[in-house]
All heavy atoms as TSV, in Angstrom:
chain	resi	resn	atom	element	x	y	z
A	1	MET	N	N	7.345	-6.616	11.003
A	1	MET	CA	C	6.637	-6.948	9.787
A	1	MET	C	C	7.000	-5.915	8.715
A	1	MET	O	O	7.017	-4.726	8.985
A	1	MET	CB	C	5.141	-6.949	10.047
A	1	MET	CG	C	4.330	-7.243	8.814
A	1	MET	SD	S	2.572	-7.414	9.126
A	1	MET	CE	C	2.559	-9.040	9.830
A	2	LYS	N	N	7.258	-6.389	7.533
A	2	LYS	CA	C	7.623	-5.515	6.418
A	2	LYS	C	C	6.360	-4.996	5.720
A	2	LYS	O	O	5.323	-5.651	5.712
A	2	LYS	CB	C	8.466	-6.280	5.407
A	2	LYS	CG	C	9.720	-6.868	6.003
A	2	LYS	CD	C	10.900	-6.150	5.505
A	2	LYS	CE	C	12.149	-6.846	6.028
A	2	LYS	NZ	N	13.139	-5.953	6.446
A	3	VAL	N	N	6.465	-3.839	5.123
A	3	VAL	CA	C	5.338	-3.205	4.448
A	3	VAL	C	C	4.813	-4.100	3.320
A	3	VAL	O	O	3.608	-4.245	3.145
A	3	VAL	CB	C	5.744	-1.811	3.904
A	3	VAL	CG1	C	4.676	-1.218	3.030
A	3	VAL	CG2	C	6.061	-0.881	5.060
A	4	ARG	N	N	5.703	-4.745	2.564
A	4	ARG	CA	C	5.277	-5.575	1.431
A	4	ARG	C	C	4.377	-6.722	1.859
A	4	ARG	O	O	3.568	-7.205	1.085
A	4	ARG	CB	C	6.476	-6.102	0.661
A	4	ARG	CG	C	7.318	-7.082	1.402
A	4	ARG	CD	C	8.420	-7.660	0.526
A	4	ARG	NE	N	9.608	-7.997	1.249
A	4	ARG	CZ	C	9.701	-8.993	2.127
A	4	ARG	NH1	N	8.660	-9.732	2.381
A	4	ARG	NH2	N	10.828	-9.229	2.759
A	5	GLU	N	N	4.486	-7.158	3.113
A	5	GLU	CA	C	3.665	-8.252	3.620
A	5	GLU	C	C	2.224	-7.825	3.873
A	5	GLU	O	O	1.342	-8.666	3.999
A	5	GLU	CB	C	4.273	-8.802	4.904
A	5	GLU	CG	C	5.651	-9.405	4.706
A	5	GLU	CD	C	6.359	-9.709	6.013
A	5	GLU	OE1	O	5.757	-9.551	7.090
A	5	GLU	OE2	O	7.528	-10.106	5.950
A	6	LEU	N	N	1.983	-6.549	3.946
A	6	LEU	CA	C	0.648	-6.031	4.259
A	6	LEU	C	C	-0.181	-5.700	3.030
A	6	LEU	O	O	-1.372	-5.444	3.145
A	6	LEU	CB	C	0.778	-4.775	5.125
A	6	LEU	CG	C	1.453	-4.987	6.469
A	6	LEU	CD1	C	1.710	-3.646	7.131
A	6	LEU	CD2	C	0.604	-5.870	7.352
A	7	ILE	N	N	0.443	-5.709	1.869
A	7	ILE	CA	C	-0.256	-5.307	0.644
A	7	ILE	C	C	-0.335	-6.506	-0.295
A	7	ILE	O	O	0.692	-7.053	-0.695
A	7	ILE	CB	C	0.459	-4.125	-0.029
A	7	ILE	CG1	C	0.498	-2.932	0.926
A	7	ILE	CG2	C	-0.241	-3.735	-1.322
A	7	ILE	CD1	C	1.296	-1.760	0.446
A	8	PRO	N	N	-1.547	-6.913	-0.663
A	8	PRO	CA	C	-1.710	-8.044	-1.572
A	8	PRO	C	C	-1.090	-7.757	-2.944
A	8	PRO	O	O	-0.992	-6.605	-3.373
A	8	PRO	CB	C	-3.223	-8.201	-1.705
A	8	PRO	CG	C	-3.809	-7.424	-0.583
A	8	PRO	CD	C	-2.816	-6.379	-0.208
A	9	GLY	N	N	-0.712	-8.810	-3.632
A	9	GLY	CA	C	-0.034	-8.694	-4.920
A	9	GLY	C	C	-0.747	-7.840	-5.947
A	9	GLY	O	O	-0.122	-7.049	-6.645
A	10	LYS	N	N	-2.048	-7.971	-6.065
A	10	LYS	CA	C	-2.792	-7.207	-7.070
A	10	LYS	C	C	-2.727	-5.705	-6.805
A	10	LYS	O	O	-2.716	-4.907	-7.725
A	10	LYS	CB	C	-4.262	-7.657	-7.126
A	10	LYS	CG	C	-4.426	-9.049	-7.660
A	10	LYS	CD	C	-4.049	-9.113	-9.112
A	10	LYS	CE	C	-4.226	-10.509	-9.647
A	10	LYS	NZ	N	-3.745	-10.658	-10.998
A	11	LEU	N	N	-2.681	-5.320	-5.543
A	11	LEU	CA	C	-2.622	-3.891	-5.213
A	11	LEU	C	C	-1.226	-3.318	-5.427
A	11	LEU	O	O	-1.053	-2.112	-5.476
A	11	LEU	CB	C	-3.083	-3.641	-3.784
A	11	LEU	CG	C	-4.570	-3.887	-3.514
A	11	LEU	CD1	C	-4.908	-3.566	-2.071
A	11	LEU	CD2	C	-5.448	-3.097	-4.456
A	12	LYS	N	N	-0.229	-4.183	-5.571
A	12	LYS	CA	C	1.122	-3.705	-5.835
A	12	LYS	C	C	1.243	-3.131	-7.244
A	12	LYS	O	O	2.228	-2.486	-7.567
A	12	LYS	CB	C	2.138	-4.823	-5.613
A	12	LYS	CG	C	2.273	-5.177	-4.148
A	12	LYS	CD	C	3.251	-6.285	-3.922
A	12	LYS	CE	C	3.321	-6.603	-2.430
A	12	LYS	NZ	N	4.180	-7.733	-2.150
A	13	GLN	N	N	0.229	-3.327	-8.062
A	13	GLN	CA	C	0.208	-2.751	-9.404
A	13	GLN	C	C	-0.392	-1.340	-9.403
A	13	GLN	O	O	-0.417	-0.673	-10.435
A	13	GLN	CB	C	-0.593	-3.643	-10.338
A	13	GLN	CG	C	0.007	-5.015	-10.487
A	13	GLN	CD	C	-0.919	-5.969	-11.220
A	13	GLN	OE1	O	-2.020	-5.616	-11.603
A	13	GLN	NE2	N	-0.455	-7.183	-11.421
A	14	SER	N	N	-0.848	-0.904	-8.257
A	14	SER	CA	C	-1.480	0.403	-8.129
A	14	SER	C	C	-0.484	1.535	-8.376
A	14	SER	O	O	0.718	1.401	-8.151
A	14	SER	CB	C	-2.050	0.541	-6.718
A	14	SER	OG	O	-2.489	1.853	-6.480
A	15	ASP	N	N	-1.024	2.657	-8.810
A	15	ASP	CA	C	-0.207	3.853	-9.031
A	15	ASP	C	C	0.372	4.414	-7.734
A	15	ASP	O	O	1.346	5.159	-7.775
A	15	ASP	CB	C	-1.028	4.951	-9.703
A	15	ASP	CG	C	-1.415	4.603	-11.119
A	15	ASP	OD1	O	-0.784	3.698	-11.705
A	15	ASP	OD2	O	-2.351	5.222	-11.642
A	16	ILE	N	N	-0.237	4.086	-6.616
A	16	ILE	CA	C	0.257	4.633	-5.345
A	16	ILE	C	C	1.057	3.608	-4.544
A	16	ILE	O	O	1.307	3.804	-3.366
A	16	ILE	CB	C	-0.878	5.243	-4.493
A	16	ILE	CG1	C	-1.918	4.208	-4.105
A	16	ILE	CG2	C	-1.499	6.420	-5.201
A	16	ILE	CD1	C	-2.956	4.719	-3.109
A	17	TYR	N	N	1.485	2.526	-5.191
A	17	TYR	CA	C	2.400	1.575	-4.557
A	17	TYR	C	C	3.817	1.962	-4.946
A	17	TYR	O	O	4.148	2.028	-6.123
A	17	TYR	CB	C	2.108	0.136	-5.001
A	17	TYR	CG	C	3.041	-0.863	-4.349
A	17	TYR	CD1	C	2.787	-1.316	-3.070
A	17	TYR	CD2	C	4.186	-1.310	-4.994
A	17	TYR	CE1	C	3.647	-2.212	-2.446
A	17	TYR	CE2	C	5.050	-2.202	-4.383
A	17	TYR	CZ	C	4.772	-2.649	-3.115
A	17	TYR	OH	O	5.623	-3.524	-2.501
A	18	TYR	N	N	4.641	2.244	-3.965
A	18	TYR	CA	C	6.024	2.650	-4.217
A	18	TYR	C	C	6.960	1.584	-3.640
A	18	TYR	O	O	7.040	1.410	-2.427
A	18	TYR	CB	C	6.304	4.013	-3.576
A	18	TYR	CG	C	5.377	5.079	-4.086
A	18	TYR	CD1	C	4.309	5.534	-3.320
A	18	TYR	CD2	C	5.551	5.618	-5.356
A	18	TYR	CE1	C	3.448	6.504	-3.804
A	18	TYR	CE2	C	4.690	6.589	-5.841
A	18	TYR	CZ	C	3.643	7.021	-5.063
A	18	TYR	OH	O	2.787	7.980	-5.547
A	19	SER	N	N	7.652	0.889	-4.515
A	19	SER	CA	C	8.503	-0.230	-4.104
A	19	SER	C	C	9.645	0.198	-3.182
A	19	SER	O	O	10.192	-0.621	-2.463
A	19	SER	CB	C	9.055	-0.962	-5.324
A	19	SER	OG	O	9.825	-0.096	-6.116
A	20	GLU	N	N	9.966	1.468	-3.169
A	20	GLU	CA	C	11.052	1.934	-2.294
A	20	GLU	C	C	10.726	1.752	-0.810
A	20	GLU	O	O	11.617	1.759	0.030
A	20	GLU	CB	C	11.373	3.393	-2.582
A	20	GLU	CG	C	10.207	4.335	-2.276
A	20	GLU	CD	C	10.109	5.509	-3.221
A	20	GLU	OE1	O	10.037	5.286	-4.425
A	20	GLU	OE2	O	10.116	6.650	-2.725
A	21	PHE	N	N	9.446	1.568	-0.477
A	21	PHE	CA	C	9.046	1.390	0.917
A	21	PHE	C	C	8.828	-0.064	1.299
A	21	PHE	O	O	8.664	-0.373	2.471
A	21	PHE	CB	C	7.742	2.151	1.208
A	21	PHE	CG	C	7.824	3.626	0.948
A	21	PHE	CD1	C	6.990	4.229	0.025
A	21	PHE	CD2	C	8.727	4.422	1.621
A	21	PHE	CE1	C	7.051	5.591	-0.219
A	21	PHE	CE2	C	8.807	5.787	1.387
A	21	PHE	CZ	C	7.956	6.368	0.464
A	22	GLU	N	N	8.813	-0.988	0.343
A	22	GLU	CA	C	8.387	-2.350	0.616
A	22	GLU	C	C	9.277	-3.115	1.596
A	22	GLU	O	O	8.801	-4.019	2.270
A	22	GLU	CB	C	8.197	-3.140	-0.674
A	22	GLU	CG	C	9.443	-3.414	-1.443
A	22	GLU	CD	C	9.162	-4.081	-2.778
A	22	GLU	OE1	O	7.990	-4.233	-3.161
A	22	GLU	OE2	O	10.131	-4.458	-3.442
A	23	GLU	N	N	10.524	-2.767	1.719
A	23	GLU	CA	C	11.413	-3.474	2.642
A	23	GLU	C	C	11.486	-2.822	4.021
A	23	GLU	O	O	12.161	-3.328	4.912
A	23	GLU	CB	C	12.817	-3.584	2.052
A	23	GLU	CG	C	12.888	-4.489	0.836
A	23	GLU	CD	C	12.435	-5.916	1.127
A	23	GLU	OE1	O	12.778	-6.449	2.200
A	23	GLU	OE2	O	11.724	-6.494	0.292
A	24	MET	N	N	10.773	-1.718	4.207
A	24	MET	CA	C	10.773	-1.045	5.507
A	24	MET	C	C	9.945	-1.821	6.514
A	24	MET	O	O	8.946	-2.443	6.165
A	24	MET	CB	C	10.155	0.351	5.393
A	24	MET	CG	C	11.021	1.370	4.796
A	24	MET	SD	S	10.182	2.974	4.917
A	24	MET	CE	C	11.465	4.004	4.306
A	25	GLU	N	N	10.364	-1.740	7.759
A	25	GLU	CA	C	9.548	-2.268	8.844
A	25	GLU	C	C	8.340	-1.347	9.004
A	25	GLU	O	O	8.420	-0.143	8.725
A	25	GLU	CB	C	10.343	-2.324	10.141
A	25	GLU	CG	C	11.466	-3.332	10.129
A	25	GLU	CD	C	10.965	-4.766	10.064
A	25	GLU	OE1	O	9.876	-5.071	10.607
A	25	GLU	OE2	O	11.674	-5.590	9.457
A	26	LEU	N	N	7.230	-1.898	9.453
A	26	LEU	CA	C	5.988	-1.138	9.563
A	26	LEU	C	C	6.158	0.111	10.426
A	26	LEU	O	O	5.689	1.189	10.062
A	26	LEU	CB	C	4.870	-2.019	10.108
A	26	LEU	CG	C	3.505	-1.363	10.227
A	26	LEU	CD1	C	3.031	-0.840	8.875
A	26	LEU	CD2	C	2.504	-2.326	10.805
A	27	GLU	N	N	6.830	-0.016	11.556
A	27	GLU	CA	C	7.001	1.136	12.457
A	27	GLU	C	C	7.763	2.267	11.767
A	27	GLU	O	O	7.403	3.440	11.891
A	27	GLU	CB	C	7.746	0.724	13.727
A	27	GLU	CG	C	7.007	-0.270	14.578
A	27	GLU	CD	C	7.155	-1.710	14.085
A	27	GLU	OE1	O	8.113	-2.013	13.340
A	27	GLU	OE2	O	6.284	-2.525	14.417
A	28	GLU	N	N	8.806	1.911	11.048
A	28	GLU	CA	C	9.598	2.906	10.318
A	28	GLU	C	C	8.756	3.561	9.218
A	28	GLU	O	O	8.808	4.777	9.013
A	28	GLU	CB	C	10.824	2.226	9.701
A	28	GLU	CG	C	11.713	3.131	8.915
A	28	GLU	CD	C	12.850	2.380	8.231
A	28	GLU	OE1	O	12.949	1.142	8.355
A	28	GLU	OE2	O	13.636	3.069	7.560
A	29	PHE	N	N	7.952	2.756	8.542
A	29	PHE	CA	C	7.098	3.277	7.478
A	29	PHE	C	C	6.061	4.250	8.035
A	29	PHE	O	O	5.848	5.324	7.472
A	29	PHE	CB	C	6.409	2.124	6.747
A	29	PHE	CG	C	5.441	2.571	5.702
A	29	PHE	CD1	C	5.883	3.129	4.509
A	29	PHE	CD2	C	4.078	2.445	5.895
A	29	PHE	CE1	C	4.989	3.556	3.547
A	29	PHE	CE2	C	3.180	2.858	4.942
A	29	PHE	CZ	C	3.633	3.421	3.759
A	30	ILE	N	N	5.431	3.886	9.137
A	30	ILE	CA	C	4.427	4.760	9.759
A	30	ILE	C	C	5.062	6.092	10.135
A	30	ILE	O	O	4.479	7.157	9.920
A	30	ILE	CB	C	3.790	4.087	10.995
A	30	ILE	CG1	C	3.035	2.818	10.605
A	30	ILE	CG2	C	2.895	5.060	11.745
A	30	ILE	CD1	C	1.843	3.020	9.724
A	31	GLU	N	N	6.254	6.046	10.674
A	31	GLU	CA	C	6.973	7.287	11.025
A	31	GLU	C	C	7.229	8.116	9.759
A	31	GLU	O	O	7.123	9.334	9.774
A	31	GLU	CB	C	8.282	6.933	11.731
A	31	GLU	CG	C	8.983	8.101	12.334
A	31	GLU	CD	C	8.205	8.763	13.469
A	31	GLU	OE1	O	7.457	8.085	14.193
A	31	GLU	OE2	O	8.372	9.989	13.618
A	32	ARG	N	N	7.563	7.446	8.678
A	32	ARG	CA	C	7.860	8.122	7.403
A	32	ARG	C	C	6.639	8.833	6.831
A	32	ARG	O	O	6.757	9.848	6.157
A	32	ARG	CB	C	8.381	7.080	6.416
A	32	ARG	CG	C	8.939	7.616	5.134
A	32	ARG	CD	C	10.348	8.163	5.405
A	32	ARG	NE	N	11.095	8.411	4.227
A	32	ARG	CZ	C	11.812	7.527	3.545
A	32	ARG	NH1	N	11.861	6.290	3.922
A	32	ARG	NH2	N	12.485	7.879	2.497
A	33	THR	N	N	5.439	8.310	7.109
A	33	THR	CA	C	4.215	8.924	6.571
A	33	THR	C	C	3.988	10.331	7.103
A	33	THR	O	O	3.258	11.106	6.500
A	33	THR	CB	C	2.965	8.069	6.864
A	33	THR	OG1	O	2.768	7.978	8.269
A	33	THR	CG2	C	3.071	6.694	6.240
A	34	LYS	N	N	4.626	10.657	8.202
A	34	LYS	CA	C	4.464	11.991	8.785
A	34	LYS	C	C	5.152	13.073	7.961
A	34	LYS	O	O	4.760	14.234	8.018
A	34	LYS	CB	C	5.002	12.010	10.214
A	34	LYS	CG	C	4.226	11.101	11.139
A	34	LYS	CD	C	4.850	11.040	12.503
A	34	LYS	CE	C	4.097	10.068	13.388
A	34	LYS	NZ	N	4.743	9.895	14.689
A	35	THR	N	N	6.167	12.683	7.181
A	35	THR	CA	C	6.933	13.684	6.431
A	35	THR	C	C	6.980	13.436	4.928
A	35	THR	O	O	7.341	14.331	4.176
A	35	THR	CB	C	8.389	13.730	6.946
A	35	THR	OG1	O	8.981	12.439	6.795
A	35	THR	CG2	C	8.437	14.158	8.397
A	36	ASP	N	N	6.622	12.236	4.488
A	36	ASP	CA	C	6.753	11.878	3.076
A	36	ASP	C	C	5.374	11.697	2.436
A	36	ASP	O	O	4.639	10.765	2.790
A	36	ASP	CB	C	7.558	10.582	2.952
A	36	ASP	CG	C	7.948	10.259	1.527
A	36	ASP	OD1	O	7.176	10.570	0.606
A	36	ASP	OD2	O	9.022	9.681	1.336
A	37	PRO	N	N	5.001	12.550	1.494
A	37	PRO	CA	C	3.678	12.456	0.864
A	37	PRO	C	C	3.445	11.129	0.127
A	37	PRO	O	O	2.332	10.612	0.117
A	37	PRO	CB	C	3.645	13.622	-0.124
A	37	PRO	CG	C	4.804	14.477	0.195
A	37	PRO	CD	C	5.762	13.689	1.013
A	38	LYS	N	N	4.494	10.561	-0.459
A	38	LYS	CA	C	4.340	9.285	-1.157
A	38	LYS	C	C	4.026	8.165	-0.167
A	38	LYS	O	O	3.182	7.309	-0.438
A	38	LYS	CB	C	5.602	8.954	-1.958
A	38	LYS	CG	C	5.734	9.806	-3.204
A	38	LYS	CD	C	7.056	9.702	-3.920
A	38	LYS	CE	C	7.570	8.348	-4.206
A	38	LYS	NZ	N	8.805	8.346	-5.014
A	39	ALA	N	N	4.665	8.175	0.960
A	39	ALA	CA	C	4.395	7.172	1.990
A	39	ALA	C	C	2.970	7.325	2.521
A	39	ALA	O	O	2.272	6.330	2.750
A	39	ALA	CB	C	5.399	7.291	3.128
A	40	LYS	N	N	2.545	8.551	2.672
A	40	LYS	CA	C	1.185	8.816	3.152
A	40	LYS	C	C	0.153	8.277	2.171
A	40	LYS	O	O	-0.840	7.673	2.571
A	40	LYS	CB	C	1.000	10.318	3.365
A	40	LYS	CG	C	-0.234	10.678	4.126
A	40	LYS	CD	C	-0.225	12.146	4.466
A	40	LYS	CE	C	-1.381	12.477	5.371
A	40	LYS	NZ	N	-1.322	13.856	5.815
A	41	ARG	N	N	0.392	8.457	0.878
A	41	ARG	CA	C	-0.519	7.927	-0.148
A	41	ARG	C	C	-0.529	6.400	-0.113
A	41	ARG	O	O	-1.571	5.776	-0.225
A	41	ARG	CB	C	-0.110	8.406	-1.532
A	41	ARG	CG	C	-0.413	9.874	-1.761
A	41	ARG	CD	C	-0.036	10.326	-3.138
A	41	ARG	NE	N	-0.945	9.712	-4.097
A	41	ARG	CZ	C	-0.637	9.500	-5.374
A	41	ARG	NH1	N	0.534	9.855	-5.836
A	41	ARG	NH2	N	-1.498	8.941	-6.180
A	42	MET	N	N	0.655	5.814	0.038
A	42	MET	CA	C	0.749	4.358	0.045
A	42	MET	C	C	0.079	3.755	1.275
A	42	MET	O	O	-0.429	2.628	1.216
A	42	MET	CB	C	2.211	3.930	-0.034
A	42	MET	CG	C	2.386	2.457	-0.261
A	42	MET	SD	S	4.092	2.121	-0.672
A	42	MET	CE	C	4.197	0.427	-0.173
A	43	LEU	N	N	0.053	4.477	2.361
A	43	LEU	CA	C	-0.617	4.006	3.575
A	43	LEU	C	C	-2.087	3.694	3.297
A	43	LEU	O	O	-2.668	2.799	3.911
A	43	LEU	CB	C	-0.479	5.046	4.687
A	43	LEU	CG	C	-1.039	4.682	6.047
A	43	LEU	CD1	C	-0.354	3.433	6.600
A	43	LEU	CD2	C	-0.887	5.846	7.006
A	44	LYS	N	N	-2.679	4.390	2.345
A	44	LYS	CA	C	-4.073	4.131	1.974
A	44	LYS	C	C	-4.251	2.701	1.475
A	44	LYS	O	O	-5.296	2.086	1.694
A	44	LYS	CB	C	-4.534	5.109	0.897
A	44	LYS	CG	C	-4.671	6.522	1.382
A	44	LYS	CD	C	-5.087	7.426	0.247
A	44	LYS	CE	C	-5.115	8.867	0.694
A	44	LYS	NZ	N	-5.532	9.764	-0.390
A	45	LEU	N	N	-3.249	2.160	0.786
A	45	LEU	CA	C	-3.341	0.774	0.314
A	45	LEU	C	C	-3.436	-0.197	1.481
A	45	LEU	O	O	-4.144	-1.201	1.406
A	45	LEU	CB	C	-2.124	0.404	-0.544
A	45	LEU	CG	C	-2.030	1.024	-1.921
A	45	LEU	CD1	C	-0.730	0.597	-2.599
A	45	LEU	CD2	C	-3.211	0.646	-2.777
A	46	ILE	N	N	-2.737	0.102	2.546
A	46	ILE	CA	C	-2.762	-0.770	3.721
A	46	ILE	C	C	-4.078	-0.617	4.470
A	46	ILE	O	O	-4.725	-1.599	4.820
A	46	ILE	CB	C	-1.569	-0.462	4.649
A	46	ILE	CG1	C	-0.259	-0.790	3.925
A	46	ILE	CG2	C	-1.680	-1.237	5.957
A	46	ILE	CD1	C	0.985	-0.317	4.625
A	47	LYS	N	N	-4.499	0.615	4.680
A	47	LYS	CA	C	-5.713	0.870	5.461
A	47	LYS	C	C	-6.982	0.419	4.749
A	47	LYS	O	O	-7.935	-0.001	5.388
A	47	LYS	CB	C	-5.831	2.359	5.780
A	47	LYS	CG	C	-4.865	2.832	6.828
A	47	LYS	CD	C	-5.130	4.280	7.162
A	47	LYS	CE	C	-4.284	4.727	8.322
A	47	LYS	NZ	N	-4.561	6.120	8.694
A	48	HIS	N	N	-7.003	0.507	3.431
A	48	HIS	CA	C	-8.233	0.260	2.677
A	48	HIS	C	C	-8.109	-0.915	1.711
A	48	HIS	O	O	-8.825	-0.978	0.722
A	48	HIS	CB	C	-8.625	1.516	1.900
A	48	HIS	CG	C	-8.807	2.717	2.760
A	48	HIS	ND1	N	-9.872	2.877	3.618
A	48	HIS	CD2	C	-8.034	3.816	2.929
A	48	HIS	CE1	C	-9.753	4.023	4.262
A	48	HIS	NE2	N	-8.642	4.619	3.867
A	49	LYS	N	N	-7.231	-1.863	2.000
A	49	LYS	CA	C	-6.956	-2.930	1.039
A	49	LYS	C	C	-8.189	-3.772	0.716
A	49	LYS	O	O	-8.395	-4.128	-0.442
A	49	LYS	CB	C	-5.793	-3.796	1.484
A	49	LYS	CG	C	-5.982	-4.545	2.753
A	49	LYS	CD	C	-4.708	-5.290	3.102
A	49	LYS	CE	C	-4.772	-5.786	4.526
A	49	LYS	NZ	N	-3.480	-6.264	4.965
A	50	GLU	N	N	-9.037	-4.090	1.688
A	50	GLU	CA	C	-10.227	-4.902	1.405
A	50	GLU	C	C	-11.160	-4.182	0.433
A	50	GLU	O	O	-11.638	-4.762	-0.535
A	50	GLU	CB	C	-10.978	-5.255	2.692
A	50	GLU	CG	C	-10.275	-6.290	3.540
A	50	GLU	CD	C	-9.198	-5.683	4.435
A	50	GLU	OE1	O	-9.187	-4.446	4.636
A	50	GLU	OE2	O	-8.348	-6.456	4.912
A	51	ARG	N	N	-11.405	-2.917	0.690
A	51	ARG	CA	C	-12.291	-2.138	-0.181
A	51	ARG	C	C	-11.701	-2.008	-1.585
A	51	ARG	O	O	-12.400	-2.127	-2.581
A	51	ARG	CB	C	-12.519	-0.740	0.415
A	51	ARG	CG	C	-13.483	0.113	-0.396
A	51	ARG	CD	C	-13.622	1.502	0.196
A	51	ARG	NE	N	-12.392	2.269	0.189
A	51	ARG	CZ	C	-11.898	2.913	-0.877
A	51	ARG	NH1	N	-12.524	2.864	-2.019
A	51	ARG	NH2	N	-10.786	3.602	-0.783
A	52	LEU	N	N	-10.405	-1.791	-1.667
A	52	LEU	CA	C	-9.757	-1.631	-2.960
A	52	LEU	C	C	-9.748	-2.935	-3.761
A	52	LEU	O	O	-9.922	-2.923	-4.978
A	52	LEU	CB	C	-8.336	-1.105	-2.778
A	52	LEU	CG	C	-8.250	0.316	-2.222
A	52	LEU	CD1	C	-6.818	0.649	-1.851
A	52	LEU	CD2	C	-8.803	1.312	-3.211
A	53	ILE	N	N	-9.579	-4.060	-3.081
A	53	ILE	CA	C	-9.632	-5.358	-3.760
A	53	ILE	C	C	-11.035	-5.579	-4.317
A	53	ILE	O	O	-11.192	-6.007	-5.462
A	53	ILE	CB	C	-9.216	-6.497	-2.809
A	53	ILE	CG1	C	-7.720	-6.407	-2.535
A	53	ILE	CG2	C	-9.581	-7.853	-3.390
A	53	ILE	CD1	C	-7.236	-7.345	-1.440
A	54	ASP	N	N	-12.063	-5.279	-3.514
A	54	ASP	CA	C	-13.442	-5.422	-3.989
A	54	ASP	C	C	-13.695	-4.526	-5.187
A	54	ASP	O	O	-14.342	-4.930	-6.157
A	54	ASP	CB	C	-14.438	-5.087	-2.880
A	54	ASP	CG	C	-14.495	-6.160	-1.796
A	54	ASP	OD1	O	-14.032	-7.298	-2.056
A	54	ASP	OD2	O	-14.992	-5.855	-0.695
A	55	LYS	N	N	-13.193	-3.324	-5.141
A	55	LYS	CA	C	-13.378	-2.378	-6.245
A	55	LYS	C	C	-12.720	-2.901	-7.520
A	55	LYS	O	O	-13.285	-2.821	-8.602
A	55	LYS	CB	C	-12.780	-1.021	-5.860
A	55	LYS	CG	C	-13.015	0.059	-6.883
A	55	LYS	CD	C	-12.461	1.383	-6.376
A	55	LYS	CE	C	-12.628	2.464	-7.408
A	55	LYS	NZ	N	-12.109	3.745	-6.942
A	56	ARG	N	N	-11.531	-3.465	-7.397
A	56	ARG	CA	C	-10.833	-4.022	-8.565
A	56	ARG	C	C	-11.610	-5.200	-9.146
A	56	ARG	O	O	-11.681	-5.375	-10.354
A	56	ARG	CB	C	-9.417	-4.447	-8.200
A	56	ARG	CG	C	-8.493	-3.263	-7.973
A	56	ARG	CD	C	-7.098	-3.702	-7.608
A	56	ARG	NE	N	-6.394	-4.284	-8.723
A	56	ARG	CZ	C	-5.626	-3.595	-9.568
A	56	ARG	NH1	N	-5.458	-2.313	-9.395
A	56	ARG	NH2	N	-5.003	-4.201	-10.550
A	57	LYS	N	N	-12.207	-6.021	-8.282
A	57	LYS	CA	C	-13.004	-7.151	-8.754
A	57	LYS	C	C	-14.222	-6.658	-9.527
A	57	LYS	O	O	-14.569	-7.215	-10.563
A	57	LYS	CB	C	-13.451	-8.021	-7.579
A	57	LYS	CG	C	-12.343	-8.859	-7.007
A	57	LYS	CD	C	-12.858	-9.679	-5.839
A	57	LYS	CE	C	-11.736	-10.478	-5.212
A	57	LYS	NZ	N	-12.192	-11.209	-4.015
A	58	GLN	N	N	-14.879	-5.625	-9.027
A	58	GLN	CA	C	-16.069	-5.089	-9.673
A	58	GLN	C	C	-15.779	-4.492	-11.037
A	58	GLN	O	O	-16.585	-4.563	-11.948
A	58	GLN	CB	C	-16.732	-4.043	-8.781
A	58	GLN	CG	C	-17.380	-4.635	-7.554
A	58	GLN	CD	C	-17.915	-3.571	-6.620
A	58	GLN	OE1	O	-17.804	-2.380	-6.874
A	58	GLN	NE2	N	-18.516	-4.008	-5.523
A	59	THR	N	N	-14.621	-3.888	-11.173
A	59	THR	CA	C	-14.272	-3.253	-12.448
A	59	THR	C	C	-13.554	-4.216	-13.387
A	59	THR	O	O	-13.245	-3.849	-14.512
A	59	THR	CB	C	-13.381	-2.014	-12.225
A	59	THR	OG1	O	-12.174	-2.413	-11.584
A	59	THR	CG2	C	-14.089	-0.959	-11.411
A	60	GLY	N	N	-13.281	-5.438	-12.909
A	60	GLY	CA	C	-12.631	-6.425	-13.744
A	60	GLY	C	C	-11.144	-6.167	-13.943
A	60	GLY	O	O	-10.546	-6.636	-14.900
A	61	ARG	N	N	-10.527	-5.436	-13.064
A	61	ARG	CA	C	-9.109	-5.092	-13.184
A	61	ARG	C	C	-8.245	-6.010	-12.328
A	61	ARG	O	O	-7.445	-5.569	-11.547
A	61	ARG	CB	C	-8.884	-3.637	-12.781
A	61	ARG	CG	C	-9.547	-2.661	-13.715
A	61	ARG	CD	C	-9.345	-1.243	-13.282
A	61	ARG	NE	N	-7.932	-0.947	-13.124
A	61	ARG	CZ	C	-7.456	0.070	-12.438
A	61	ARG	NH1	N	-8.277	0.880	-11.827
A	61	ARG	NH2	N	-6.171	0.293	-12.341
A	62	LEU	N	N	-8.429	-7.303	-12.490
A	62	LEU	CA	C	-7.617	-8.265	-11.716
A	62	LEU	C	C	-6.560	-8.815	-12.546
A	62	LEU	O	O	-5.832	-8.816	-13.203
A	62	LEU	CB	C	-8.464	-9.412	-11.205
A	62	LEU	CG	C	-9.412	-9.042	-10.077
A	62	LEU	CD1	C	-10.305	-10.226	-9.747
A	62	LEU	CD2	C	-8.656	-8.639	-8.846
């Protein structure tokens, strides 16, 4: 599964979405989070996507 498949379209507009990782396989991306701070930040979009989508709806940033 590719990283881009795990992140909804609206969250791809986030400041912590880095398109350089979107074509990586999930396993490769997870390994990358151990050494790359940008990948680690982007992992938050995957782990917390439901909460972040709700937050965007509440603030009207859709």
